[in-house]
C-alpha positions, 0 to 999 in steps of 0.5 A: 511547486515541486514536492519531496519524496522522502527516501522510502526507507523511512517509511513504516512497515505497511500493515492493516492495524497502521492504515488509515481506512477514512472513506475505505472502510469496506475494502480495509474490512474485507481484508481484516476478516479475509485475513481472519478466515480459516479457511481462507476464501479463495474468490479473488479480491481487486483493489483500483484507485489512484496513486496514493489511495493506499492499494500498495499499502494493503497488498504489502500488509497482507503479504507482512502478515502472512509472512509473519505467519511463516507463509509464502505468497507469489509477489509481482509488480511492474518493477518485477523484470523477469518473474519466475514460474508459480510456485505451489509453496505459495499461499496467496498471489498478490499483483500490484500496479497491474496497470503496468504490466508489460506482455511478459508480465501479463502472460506470468499474471495470468499463468499465476491466476489460473494455477492459484485457482486451479491448482496441481497441487493443494487447496485454491488460492486466493489473488489480491490484485490492485490496479488504477482503474477498474477492471473493465477497463484495464488496457491488459489481455482480455483472459487476464483482465476478465479474471481480475473482475471476477471476485469482490472489486473496490474502490479506494479513494486517497483521503482529502486534505482535512482527514490527512490533517486530522491523521497527523494532529492525531498522530502528532499528539499521540507522540506528544508532539506539538505540530503547529499549523505553519508546519502542517502547510509547509509539510502538505505543500513541500513533500509528498501528499500519501500518508505513509509519506507523511508519516514516515515524515513526521517520524523523522521530524520527532526524532530529530527534534528529540536530537537537538532538543529543539521544537518542531518548527519550519526552520527546524524542518530546513534544518533538518534537511540541510543536515540530511538527517 
């Protein structure tokens, strides 16, 4: 059955606070402590796991938290066509979806890594990276692959279905929303199953139900989709 993917504009801003760490407590706790650290530890951090395990959420949460402090970061993902040179103003380098990097992106990522760890100006910067497999299994140039495994490596696991249901139930209860098993089944079977998309869908349903003064039911979900709301 084809699953529908929500408009990404509906997704909440990723933060460490709205990340559900069930099964991934070690990585989440380490990042929280790292973010609070003064001075910040320069050892690289590498997160790996399948799609939907929260890797990009955590990297973007770090970027958001640092931006809120007025810090700038270097961000590179597979969608960055022609990344620029390392910037001495960056406090951290963030590398996402490294398994998809082109040779050009790999060269830039290696350059950023070296400049972050052995900077010409200022203190060492940390490198936080994410991919879909352990560093040793990445099909990347040897010098980049080896460096990604230098520091702390954490495997992330997607939430299983009971955990997703429990999170959705808690979120609905917190909003004062009645979410039946039928509606939850519909959400899990017809839409993207990663937690950020499901939470965005719940937000969207809650708003539509309030505007239309109707309870959240499967017909309401269908009506919302038909209205493009």
